[in-house]
N, C-alpha and C positions, 0 to 999 in steps of 0.2 A: 546223256552220258557225259561225265566230267572228263577233263583232259587226262588225268592220271589213269582212269579206267580205260579211256581210249588207247593210251600208250601201252598199257599192260596187255590189253586184248589184241592190239595190233602186233606186238611182238610174239604173242602166242600163235596168231594166225599166219604170220608172215616172217618166219625165221631167216628167209633169204630175201630180204628187202633189196629191190633193184637200186643200185647206186646212182642210176640215171633217172630216178623216179620224177624229179622235178621237170626235167626236159620232156619226159614222156607224157606226164599229166598236163603239161602246157602245150601239147600237140606240136612240139618242135622236133621230136625224135620218135622213132618207133624201133621195135626190136622183135625178132622172131622168138626170142627166148622169154619174153615177158608173159606174165599172167596177171590180168587186171581183176580186181575185186572191189566191192564197195563196203565200207565199214562206217556206220553212223553218218551216212550221206557223204562221206569223203571217198574220193577215188584213190585206190592204192595199187602198187605195182610190186609184184614179186618176180624173182628170177628163177627159172626152172632148171638152171645149170649151176652147180656149185663152182665148177671150174671156170665157167664163163663170168660168174660173179667175182671170183678172185682176180681174174685177168682185168676186168673192167675197173675194179677197185684200185689195182696197181697203176693202171694207165691214168685214171682220173686223179689219183694222188699226185702223179708226176706232172700232170697238166696244171693242177692247182699250184703246186710248188713252183713251177716255172712261171706262172702268171702272177705270182705273189707281188712282185715289184710293180708291174703294170697296173694291178688293181688297188695299189696302195694299201696292202695288207702286210703287216710285219710278220706275224706268226700264224701258221695254219695248223690247228690241232684237230682238224676234221672239217665237216661241212661249214661253209661260210654263211653269212646272212642270205636270206632267200634270193634276192635279186642278183647278188654277186655269184651265188652258187648256180643259179640258172644261167647266168652269163657264161660261167666256166663250162657247165655241162653242154648246153646247147651250142654256144659259140665254138667251143673246142671240138665237138663232134662235127659241126658243119665245116669247120676248117679242115679237119682230118679227112672228111669225106671228099672235100674239094681236092685235097692233095693226092689221095689215092685214085681219084677218077681223072687225074692228069689235067686238072684245071689250075692255072696259075692264080694264086691269091693276089699277087701284086698288081697284075695288069687286068684283072677281071672287073667288069663293070658291076657294082653292087646290085643293080637291078636284075642282072642275069644269074646271080647266085641262087642256088636251090635254097628254099626256105625250110626244108624238112630233111632230116636224115631218115631215109627209108628203113634202114636196118642197122642198128648199132653193131650187132654181132658180126654182120657181113663186113661192115666198115673196118672193124678190128681185124678180121681175117685178112682183108685186102691190104691193110697197113702192115701186118706181119709179113705177108708175101713180098711186098714192095721194099720194105726197109730191113727185113731180116730179124730184127728184134725191136721191142718197144723202147729200148734205151737209145736206139738210133733215129727215133722220130724227130723231124725238124720242128722242135718246140718253138723256135723263134717265129716260124710261119703260123703255128697253131695259136700262139699268144696274140699275134696280129689279128687273127680271126676272132679271138675272145674280146679284144679291146674294141673291135669294130662292130661287135654283135649288139643289136638293139632288140630288147624283148618285145617292144611294141613300136610301130612307127609313130613318130611324133606327130601330133595333131596340128593342123594348121589353124591359126586363130581366125575366128569369124570376124568379119568387118561390120 
């Protein structure tokens, strides 16, 4: 299957593409609203809730916009290059999960931080309860989590 056929078929099969697809397929996040499927040997993720997808899109766009300077990106017209997008999605959600579960990002030992967001939907619900609205999220703390996020631990050089 060529790339154009894949994209066309993907859009037909998945009209509600999960905005956190990269973080989910990289096993850094999970969500109760996801629906996984495979197309041409590629793992894909759909959102089963249109309202949840709209909320996640709004929050992720805000996180991207707030992280723009720290990631050295001038304009953001949508998803960024793969590694930066994964850093925003997974790092942002790990930071948000840490904030809503009453862990301090500043004084926390990086080795103690959870490496997985168990449920994006629940993390969003908890954030809404704690902060009242998504506009009130502490984006400064979330951006710190994004900047400190490593997609893979660095390998030590063999001697």
